[in-house]
N, C-alpha and C positions, 0 to 999 in steps of 0.2 A: 521577503524578497519580492520585488516588483515582477509582474508577469513577463516583461521584456527581458529582465535579467535571467529569469528562470528559463525562458525559451533559448536564450543565448547559451546558457550553461549546458542544457541538454543537447542542443544542436552540436556543441563543441565536443562533447564526449562520445556521442554516437555509438558506433559498434564497439568501441573500446570499453564501454560500460558493460556490455554483454560479456565480453571476453573476461573481464575482471570479476564479475559478480554472479554469473548465471549458474556456474557449477556448484550448487549449494544443496547438499542432501537434505538438510533440515527444511529448507524452503519447499523442495519437491515433496517431502513427506507431508508437510502441512497442506499443500495443495491437494494431495490425494485424500487426506483426511476430510477436507472440505467437500470434495467431490462425492465421497461416500455418504455425506449428509444431504446431498442435493438430489432432486428427482431426475430421471432420465430426460435428456433433451432440455435441460434447464436453460433459462436465459440469464446470463451472468455479465457483470460489468467488471472490467479490469480498469480501475481508475488510476491513470498514470501508467499506461501500458508499456511505455518504453519501446524496446525493440520487439516486444511480443514473446521474447524468450527469457525465462522458461514458462511464465504464468499463462499467457493467452494460448501458447502452443499446447501446453498440457491440458488446458480446459477444452480446447477444440478437439484434441485427440480423444477425449472422453465423451465426445458427442454433445458438448454444450454449445449453445448459441452464444457466441462471444461478441460483445460490444467493447471496444477499447477507446479510451480518450487519452489524449496527451497534448501538451502545449507545444511540443517540438515537432516541426515539420520533418526534420531528419529522422527522428525516432519513428514517426508514423510511416514513413517510406520503408524503413527497415521492417516494421511490424507487418505491413501489408505483404511484403515478400515472404516473410517467415511464416505467416499464418493467413494464407489466402482465403480461408473460410470465414475469417473474422471480419467484422465491420468496424473500421477505425476512423475516428473523427477528431479533428483538431478542436480541443477545448481545454480550458483550465479547470482543475478540480474545484477551485474557488468559485467558479461561475456556473458550473454545469448543473442543469436540472434534469433529473431522470425522466424518461417518457412516462406517460400516464399508465401504461401497462406494467411498469415497474420491472424489477429483477428478482429472480429467485436467490441470487447470491451476488455479493459485492466483494471485490478483492482490492485492498489498498496496501500495496507492497512497496515500502520505502519511498513512496511517491509524494507524500504529504509533508515531509519534514521542512521544506522551504516555505510552507504556509505559516501565517501567523496563527496564534491560538484561535482567534475569532474566526478566521477563514476556515480553519480545520474543523472547528466545532460546528459551524453552520453547514459545511459540506457533509459532515457525518450525519447530521440530523436529516438532511435531505436523503441521504443514502438509506438510512434506517426507515424513513417514511416510505421509501420505494420497495421495501421488502414485505412479502406476505408473512402471515404467521408461520413460524417454522423456517423462515428464510435465514440464510447464513451470511455472516460478515466476517471476513478475514482481514486482520490488521497485522502487518509485519513492520517492525521498526527497530531502531537502535535505542535501548534504554540508557538513561543518563546516570544511573546509580553509581557507576564506577568511573564516570568521566567528569562529572561536575561536582567537585568537592566543596565549593563555596556555597554554604547553605543560604547565604544572602541573595543568591541569584534565583532561588526557587520561588515560584508563585504558589498560592495556596493549594491549587489543584495538583501539586506534585509535578510541575513542569518548568522548563526554562525556555525563554524566547531569545532569538538573535544570538544564540551561542555559536561562536566560531569553531565549527567542527571540521577536521581534515577530511577531504574528499578528493581522491584522484589528483593529488599534487597541488591542491589549493585549499583555502579555508572558505567555508560556505556557512552563512548564517542560517541556523536551524532552530526549529522548535522540537524539543525532546522531552519525553515523559519518563518518570521512574516506572519500574514494573508495576508497583502498586497504583501509581497514578493512572497508568494506561488501563488497568483492570477497572478501577473506579470510574474512569471516564466512560467506558463501554457500558458498565452497569447503570450509570447515570442516564444513558440513552435508552434504557429499558431493555437492554440485551442481557442474555444469560451467557456467561463466559464458560464455554465448553472445555477449552484447554488453553493453558498459558505455559509456554516453555521458553527458557532462555538457553541459547546455544552459542558457542564461539565459532566464528567463521574467519578463515584467513583468505582475504581477496587475493586473486592471482597477481603475483608481482610485489605483494606487500610483505613486510617482515613481522608486523604485529597484528594478531587476530583481534577482531572486534566482537563485542557482545551483540547478539541479535535476539529480539523478542518476537515470538510467534504466537499470535492470539487467534483463536477461532471462537466465534460467538454466534448465538442464535436468537431470533426474535421469538418470544414466548408464544405458545399456542400451537394448535395442530394445523398442519397444512391442509387446505381444502382440496 
């Protein structure tokens, strides 16, 4: 998806996205797990921060120094109101380069699926490079195991691109991985997968629950 298309998409859903998706116990549990692995006052990146709820808000409430990036002007305005302690900047995940000081933790929560595989892979490599030894990366996504039955659509790495997935009343071209493909991708970046959990979630107002994959990974080594 082109950056202008993505910006229009997220500007258009705005607060409705928060209403539909933020009340997610498994997501909140994953955030708390990641917080338990981070040092006090850690510097963390919420990549594709949306409205700031629940991810950036939970991180800030735990005393983290939160940087959020998002391509949507509307989402950024909502995030700044919801999480006044955070620092939110307009940027695309595909183009963002972390600061030289890096981050203790990086959170990529459903925000990457409109990227191509090449864009996603390059961004994740930059994020991993920004982590210290012992740094934490959280990836939450929708696995395609039960959604994409046509094996001819799969690439070698266990993913599909430009798959038309339903999202808030529209079809959106997405990049989706299988559960195994997601885990293999993170390990290929040199990370250790600490936890990998699939849960079903029913978005508010929807009738059919969706599978969601919650991954917590760490960069090997001891934090200095």
